[in-house]
C-alpha positions as CSV (number, residue, x, y, z in Angstrom):
1,M,0.0,-0.1,0.0
2,A,2.8,2.2,0.8
3,S,4.4,2.0,-2.2
4,F,1.0,2.9,-4.1
5,I,0.7,6.1,-2.2
6,D,4.6,6.9,-2.8
7,D,3.8,6.3,-6.6
8,V,0.5,8.8,-6.6
9,L,2.2,11.3,-4.5
10,G,5.3,10.8,-6.9
11,K,3.0,11.6,-9.7
12,L,1.2,14.5,-8.1
13,F,4.4,16.2,-6.8
14,P,7.5,14.8,-8.8
15,K,11.0,15.4,-7.5
16,R,13.4,18.0,-9.7
17,S,15.9,16.3,-11.2
18,K,17.7,19.6,-12.0
19,P,18.4,22.2,-9.4
20,L,16.9,25.4,-10.0
21,S,19.2,27.9,-11.7
22,I,18.6,31.4,-13.2
23,K,21.0,34.1,-14.6
24,E,19.8,37.7,-15.5
25,N,21.5,40.7,-16.4
26,F,20.7,44.1,-14.2
27,K,21.7,47.7,-14.1
28,Q,23.2,49.5,-11.2
29,S,20.8,52.4,-10.8
30,E,22.4,56.3,-11.4
31,I,21.2,56.8,-7.8
32,N,23.2,53.6,-6.3
33,K,26.3,54.8,-8.9
34,E,26.3,58.2,-7.0
35,A,26.0,56.8,-3.3
36,V,28.8,54.4,-4.0
37,A,30.9,57.3,-5.5
38,Q,29.9,59.7,-2.3
39,W,30.9,56.7,0.0
40,M,34.3,56.0,-1.8
41,L,34.9,59.4,-0.8
42,S,33.7,59.3,2.9
43,E,35.6,58.6,5.9
44,E,33.9,55.1,6.3
45,G,34.5,54.2,2.5
46,E,38.2,55.0,2.8
47,S,38.7,53.5,6.4
48,L,36.7,50.4,5.0
49,M,38.7,50.3,1.8
50,A,42.0,51.0,3.8
51,L,41.1,47.9,6.4
52,V,40.5,45.4,3.6
53,S,44.0,46.4,2.0
54,K,45.4,46.1,5.6
55,N,44.4,42.8,6.3
56,Y,45.2,41.5,2.2
57,Y,48.8,42.6,3.4
58,F,48.6,41.0,6.6
59,K,47.1,37.4,5.3
60,K,50.2,37.3,2.8
61,S,52.4,37.7,5.9
62,G,50.3,34.7,7.5
63,I,48.3,37.0,10.0
64,N,44.0,36.8,9.7
65,A,42.2,40.0,10.7
66,S,38.5,40.9,10.6
67,P,37.3,41.0,7.8
68,E,39.3,38.1,6.6
69,V,40.9,38.1,3.3
70,H,41.9,35.2,1.5
71,I,44.8,35.3,-1.3
72,L,43.9,33.5,-4.7
73,N,47.1,32.4,-7.0
74,S,47.9,30.4,-9.8
75,P,49.8,30.9,-12.9
76,Y,47.2,32.8,-15.1
77,A,44.8,34.1,-12.2
78,N,45.4,36.0,-9.1
79,G,43.1,37.7,-6.9
80,F,41.5,38.1,-3.2
81,A,38.3,37.3,-1.7
82,V,37.0,39.1,1.5
83,S,34.9,37.3,4.0
84,Y,31.3,38.9,5.1
85,E,32.1,39.6,8.8
86,G,32.4,42.7,11.0
87,P,32.6,45.8,10.7
88,L,31.1,45.0,7.2
89,D,27.3,45.2,7.4
90,E,25.1,44.6,4.3
91,K,25.1,48.2,3.0
92,T,28.8,48.6,3.0
93,F,29.6,45.3,1.7
94,S,27.3,46.2,-1.4
95,Y,29.2,49.5,-1.8
96,L,32.4,47.7,-1.4
97,F,31.5,45.3,-4.6
98,F,30.7,48.7,-6.5
99,A,33.4,50.3,-5.4
100,F,36.0,47.9,-6.5
101,G,34.4,47.9,-9.9
102,K,34.8,51.4,-10.3
103,R,38.2,51.2,-9.4
104,V,38.9,48.8,-12.3
105,L,36.7,51.4,-14.5
106,D,39.2,54.0,-13.3
107,L,42.0,51.6,-14.6
108,G,40.5,52.1,-18.4
109,Y,38.5,49.0,-18.4
110,K,35.1,48.6,-20.1
111,Q,32.4,46.7,-18.2
112,V,31.0,43.8,-20.3
113,S,28.7,42.5,-18.0
114,L,26.5,42.8,-14.6
115,D,24.5,39.9,-13.9
116,R,22.9,37.9,-11.0
117,K,22.9,34.1,-10.9
118,I,20.7,32.4,-8.6
119,E,21.1,28.6,-8.2
120,E,19.7,26.0,-5.7
121,I,22.7,24.1,-4.0
122,N,21.8,21.2,-1.8
123,D,19.6,23.1,0.4
124,S,20.5,26.3,-0.1
125,V,20.3,28.9,-2.5
126,R,23.1,30.9,-3.7
127,T,22.8,34.6,-5.3
128,T,26.1,35.5,-7.1
129,E,26.2,39.2,-8.4
130,K,29.0,39.6,-10.6
131,Q,30.9,42.2,-12.8
132,Y,33.2,41.8,-15.4
133,F,35.4,43.8,-16.9
134,K,38.1,43.4,-20.1
135,P,40.5,45.4,-21.4
136,P,39.6,48.4,-24.1
137,L,40.7,46.0,-26.9
138,S,38.5,48.1,-29.3
139,R,41.5,50.8,-29.6
140,A,44.0,48.2,-30.0
141,D,46.6,48.9,-32.8
142,L,46.3,45.2,-34.6
143,S,49.8,45.4,-36.3
144,Q,51.3,45.4,-32.6
145,K,50.8,43.0,-29.6
146,I,47.8,44.0,-27.9
147,D,48.2,45.7,-24.3
148,Q,46.0,43.4,-21.9
149,L,46.7,45.9,-18.8
150,F,46.0,43.3,-16.5
151,G,44.3,40.9,-18.1
152,N,40.1,40.5,-17.5
153,V,38.7,41.1,-14.3
154,S,35.8,39.5,-12.3
155,I,34.2,40.8,-9.1
156,E,31.6,38.7,-7.6
157,K,29.5,39.2,-4.3
158,V,27.8,35.6,-3.2
159,S,25.2,35.2,-0.7
160,I,23.9,32.2,0.7
161,N,20.0,32.3,1.4
162,D,20.3,35.9,1.0
163,K,22.9,36.5,3.5
164,P,26.2,37.9,2.4
165,S,29.2,35.5,2.6
166,F,31.9,36.7,0.5
167,L,33.6,39.1,-2.1
168,K,36.0,37.9,-4.8
169,V,38.3,39.8,-7.2
170,L,40.0,37.8,-9.9
171,V,42.4,38.8,-12.8
172,T,42.7,36.3,-15.4
173,V,45.8,37.2,-17.8
174,Y,45.4,36.1,-21.7
175,S,48.6,33.7,-22.4
176,D,47.9,34.3,-26.2
177,R,50.7,35.3,-28.3
178,L,48.8,38.1,-29.4
179,Y,49.0,40.2,-26.3
180,Q,51.6,41.9,-24.4
181,D,52.7,40.4,-21.2
182,A,50.2,41.5,-18.3
183,K,50.9,44.2,-15.8
184,P,52.3,42.9,-12.6
185,F,49.2,42.0,-10.1
186,D,50.6,43.7,-7.5
187,Q,50.2,47.0,-9.2
188,F,46.8,46.2,-9.5
189,I,46.2,45.5,-5.8
190,D,48.1,48.7,-5.2
191,F,45.7,50.9,-7.5
192,I,42.5,49.0,-6.2
193,F,43.0,49.9,-2.7
194,E,44.3,53.3,-3.1
195,T,42.7,56.0,-1.3
196,N,41.9,59.5,-2.1
197,T,43.9,60.8,1.3
C-alpha cells in the first residue's frame, strides 16, 4: 500500500531532477552609482577600503584579521576574497562590491557585463552578482601586440540564503602571443586599494 501512495504522490509532486538555476543581467541605478561614489570619498568608505587593504597584506604575511581576506594565486589568475564579517554590514558590503568595480573602470577597463545568478545547491540558494571587465581592446593597434593591462577582471558578491558570504576579485591574464605580458598583479592591488587621502 505504501508503494502505491508513494507512486501517486510521486506523480502529483515529482522531484526535480535538475536544481533551479536562473541567470539575469541587471543595471546599477544612477542613484546607487552616486551613493557608491560618495561613500568611496567618505571617511567610512576610505577606512573600510584601508582595512581590507591592510588585511590583504596581513594575510600575505600569514596573519588573519577581520574581515578575513583570502589570497587566490595560480599561473594565469590572481585575486583575493573578502569574507562577510564585522565591521562590514550589508550596505557597506554592497558598496565595496561596486567600489572595486569603479576602481577597475578608473584603470581604463570596459564593463562587459553585470549579472546575477541564482542557483539551488543542496538545501541552499546561492546568489552571485558578478561584474566582468575587459581591457579596451577596441582601441588596440592590431599591427602590434595588444595591451591587456592586467588581464580580464571579474568581481563577485556571493550570498547564501540571502545572507552575504564573500566578495571575490579575480584577474585572469591572456596567455595568447597576440597580447603583451600582463602588468604585475601587485600594481593592480596597489591601485584597487588606493585611497584619496
